[in-house]
N, C-alpha and C positions, 0 to 999 in steps of 0.2 A: 504494499500499500504506499503510495507517495506521501512524503512528509507533509506536504500542503494539505492533502486530504485529512491526515491525522489532526492537524491544527484545527481545520474546519469543524471536524466532529467533536473535538475536545471542548470548544467554547460553549456550546449549549449545555454540556454537562457542568461546566463552570457556573453558568447561570442558574442551574437547578440546585447546586450545592449551597449557593448563597442563602436563599430563603430558608432552607432546611436548617442550616447552622444558626440563623437568626432565631428561628422557632426554638431550637435547643437551648440557646442562651436565655430566651424569655422564659422557658419552662423552668430553668434553674433558678432564675430570679423569683419566680412565683413561689418557690419553696421557702422564701425568706420568712422569718417569724415577724409578724406585724408588731408595731410599737405604739400605735395609737390607743388612746383611752377606751374608745368604743370596743376594739378588739379584746383589750384586756378585761373589760367589764363582761363582755360576752363569754370569754374564756372562764372567768371566775364562776359564772352561773353554771356553765357546763360542768366545770370541775366539782363544784360543791354538790351538784345534783347526781353526778355519776361516779365520781372517783374517791370521795373522802371516806367511804366505807373501808377502803383498802390502802389508801395512800395519804400522805401528808405532804404539804408543799415545803416542808423543812427536811432535815436530815433524819427525822424520826422514822423508824421502821414500824409500820402498822401490820398489815398482812404482807403487802408488797414493799419494795424499797421507798425510802424518802426521795422526793423528787426535786430537791434543791439542786440547781445547776444541772438538771437533766439534759438541757439543750447543749451543754458542753461535753457531756459524757457520751452522748450518742449523736449521730448525724440526723438531721431533720427528716430526710426521706426514710430513714430506718425507723424513726419514731412514729411517722405516719403509718407505715405498715404494721408496726407492732401494736399500736393503739387500736387500729381498725380490726385486725385479725391476728392476734398473737399466735393462735393455734396453727393457722396456715404457715406462718413464719417458722415456727418450731418444727413442724412436720417437713418443711422444705430442707431442713438441716442447717439452717443459718447458724453459724458458730456463735454469734453474739446472742441470738435469741435463746439457744439451747443453754448457754452459760448462765443467763439470767434466770431461766426456768429452773435449772438445777440448783442454783444458789439459794432460791426462796422455796425450798422444799417441794418443788414441782407442783406448786399451787397454780391451778389453771386460772388465767385472767379472763374476765368476760370480754367477748368481742363486741365492738361497738360499730354500728352502721353510720359513722360520722363521715361527713365530706372533708376533703383536704382542708378547706377553709376553716371548718369548725375545730379540727385538730390543732391547726396553727393558732387559733385564738386560745386554746387551752395552754399551749406552749408559751404564748405570749404572757398569759397570767402567771405561769410558773416562773418565767424569766423575770418578770417584774417583782415577784415575791422573793426570788433569790437575791435580787439587787437590794431589796429593803433589808434583808438579813445581813448582807455583806457589809453595808455601810456602818451599822453600830459595832459589828465585829472589828472593823478597821479602826474605828474611833477608840475602842477599848484597848487595842493593841498599841497604838501610838500615843494615847493619852492626850490627843488633841482633836480638834474638830476636823472631820474629813468630809469632803463633798460626797453626797450620796452617789452611788453608781448610776450612771445614766442607762437608759434602755438601749441607747445607741452606742454604748461603750465598745471600743475596739476590741478589748479583751473578751467581752461577751460574744462578739460576732466573728471571732478568729476563724472558727471552722467554716462558717458560711462564706466569709470573704475569701478564704483560701480556695474553696470550691468554685466560687464565681471566677476568681482570678485564674484558676487552672483552665476553665473552659474559655475564657477570653484569650489567654495565651495560645491555646490550641487553635482557636479561630484565626487569630493573627498569623500564626505559623502556616496554616493551610493557605490563606490568602497569599502570603509571601512566596510560598513554594509554587503555587500556581502561576503567580506573576513571573517568577524566575524561569519556570519551564517555558512559558510562552515567549519570554524575551530571548531565551537561548534558541528555541526553534525558529523564531523569526530571523534572528541574526544569521543562523546557519543557512537558512533558505535564501536570504538576500546575498550571501556570499556565493551562492550557486544560482544566481538569477538568470545566468545565460541558459541554464537548462529548464527554466520555467516558462510557461506560456504567459501571455498577457493577463489572462483570467487568473492564473495561479498567483502571479505577482500582485494583482489587486487583492486577492484573498489574504495573502501573507501580510500586506502592508495596510490593511484596513484599520481604521481608528475605532476606538471603543465609542459606542453611541448608546447613551442611557435609554433613549427612546426605543432603540433597537432591542435592548435587553428586556424592557417592559412588554414589547410587542412580540417577543420570541415565543414560540410554541412551548418551549421548555418551561419558561417562567409562568406563563398562563396555566399550563398544566399543573405545575407545583402549587400555585395559588388555589386552583380549583380542588385539587387533592386535599390540601390542608382544610379548606372550607368544608368539604364533605365529611372529613374526619371529625372536625369540631362540632358540626351540626348533628352528625350521627351520634356522637357521644352524648350531646345534650338531650337528643330525643330518647335515647336508651335510658338515661338517668331519669328523665321525666316519667317514662312509662313504668319503670321498675318502682318508682316511688308512689305510684297511684295506690291509694288506700292505706298508705303507712302514715300514721299521725304521731310519730315519735316527737316528743317535745311539746305536744299540745297541752296548753295550760289555760283553759277558759276561765273567765271571771265568774265567780259564784254569787248567788243572791245574798249570802252571808259570808263576810270575810273570815272564814274559819282558818286557823293556823295549826297545821300539823306540827310545825316546829315548837310551838308553845305547848300543845297538849301531849303529843307523843314524844317530843324531845325533851323539853324542860321538865314537864310534870310526869313524864314516863307512864302515861296511861296506856294500858295494853290495848292492842288493836281490837281484840275480841270483845272489849267492853262496849265499844260503839258499833262495830261491825259484828253483830251477834252471830251471824251464820258462817264466819270465816273458818271455823274449825269443825263444823258439823253439817254444813249444807253446800249445795252446788254454788250458790251465790253468797257473797260476803254480806250483803244486805246494807242498804243505806240507813244510817241511824235515824230513828224517829225523833220528833220534837221532845217526846217524853224523856228520852235518854239524856238529851241536853239539859232538861229541866231538873234532873237529878242533882246537878251541881249548881246550875244557874238560877235556881229559885232563891238562892241567897248570895251567889257570887256575882259581882259586877252587874247588879240588876239595872243600874242607871246607864250602862253602855248602849249606844244607839243600835249596835249589832245585836245585842241580846234582846232588845225591844222587839226586833223582828221575829225572834223565836216566840216571844209572848203573844204577838199578833197572830202567829200561825196556830198556837194552842187555843187562843180565844175564839178564833174563827172555825177551827177544825179543818183548816185547809193546809195540807202538807207543804213543807218547804220544797220549792222546785229546784233541787240541785241539778247542775249540769253534768251529765256523764262524761267522765275523762277517758276510761278504758272501755272499749267496745269491740268485742269480737264479732265477726260476721255470723249470721244465723246458721250457716253450714258447719260451724265449728263448735265442738262440745268441750267445755272446760269445767272441771269440778274443783272448787276451792278446797274442800275437806280432804280430797284425795291427795292434794299436794301439801297442805299445811299439817293435817293430822297424821295421815298415813306415812307420807314421805318425810315429814318433819322439816319442810322447808320454811325459812323465814320469809316474812312479807317482802323484805328487802331484795330477795332473789329476783323478783319480777318487777316490783314497784320502786326499787332503788332506795336510797337513803331518805325514805319518806319522813323520818323524824327531823329532817333538816329543812323541809320545804314549807315556806310561807304559803305559797300557792302550789297546789298539787299539779304535777304535770305527768304525762305518759313518759315514763323512764325508758322502757324497752320498746323495740320495734313491734313486738307481738306478731311477727310474721310466722308462717309455717316453718321456714328454714331455721328461724331462731328457736322455736319449740323443739324441732327435730334435733337440732345441735345439742340442746340441753338433755334430751333423751339419750343421745349417743354418749354423753360425757358423765352423766349423773349415776352414781352407784345407788342401788336399792337399799333403803333403810329397813333391814329385816330384824332390828333389835326388838326383842320382846314381842315379836309378831310371829306366832306359830304358823301362820298362813305361808310364810316364805321358807320355813325350815327345810322341807323336802326339796323345793326348787333350788335352794342355794347348795344343798348337798349334791344334787345332780350336776349343777353347774360347776362345782369345785372339782368334780371328777375329770372334767374335760378342759378346764381352763384355770390358770393360776390367777387370772385377773378377777377383780371383784365383779359380782353380778350387777349389770347396769340395766336401766330401764329398757333399752333396746333388745336386751336378751329375754325380756318378758313381754314381748309383743309391743313395745313402745313405738315401733316404726310402722305398725299396721295401720292402714288408712281408716279402718272401721273404729279404731280406738278414739278418734277425734271427729270423724265425719259420719253422720247418721246414714 
């Protein structure tokens, strides 16, 4: 193949590489942890509602590791994968994931169906909390006033800056190499101009024209390809999210605080939700249950007065339902709370910390199935499971899980 032809075919590829590299650099930048107050505030809400049961924003180990400076201990893309689906990452053999899993007694972390943006806000909150803790520590060490660590501190962003810098350097090197190659080929062909036809000379010595780049088929094809990918991903995400109301937190007719009642006063869930341990439904508490306490406590409160009006009129309080499974799905509270011995927090999250109740878990079929695959059957003091567990022990050293007792059968949950 003549060298002039090689140069001609090489330039469209050069035009195609440019937008792809630019997209790669933009994607890398998109993994940056935000520093604005809105993101930190949103991350705080997500962290408190989903993570405080097992993690602290300090060095304290609760169930899992303390998360102070977690953004410097692990790379952001890895943290996003870990928070979204740690099980998948561990099963893939990821060395870092397996090490964390083994270090903390192989305790399985719950998988969260969070978007990248939501996970980044959680990391933003943890990063800001780490900065707050670092400032007093530095002051105590030096005995003098030390300026609080900024969210934009170079030390905090070292890993991210190195990552972005690496891709920028690679991008520049690729451009430089391509330009050098074209320059060498052009010079070589000009030295042999006597062997070239007029058309070949014109091709070799043609000048770069930005409009020609934009109008080239390769550039247009790459733009269309990227648009299709982005739009397709958006459509898939939208369709997958239909019917999932995770995070739904409607305003209620009475500003009831679970944080106050279940958290500070430690009222058992079964006191208000009377069916949670013995019925299919947990039951919404009646006004009479509220009046057991509020006939004497905070009687002057405007919110308590709403209960009085409901009692006097005989009209029930119209609470807005937060958790709602489709009619085709069967769920029994007592089977999970009484027989299985699960805590309310397994599905409802740290309900004792919520001022306004929100749907903590996705409540999708995949989420339930995953729980059935991972959860061991609680057969303690339950003779019903004795023979089943004995038979299971003969063929497996693993504990008997819900899946081994028909937990994956369609008819278990679907009528």
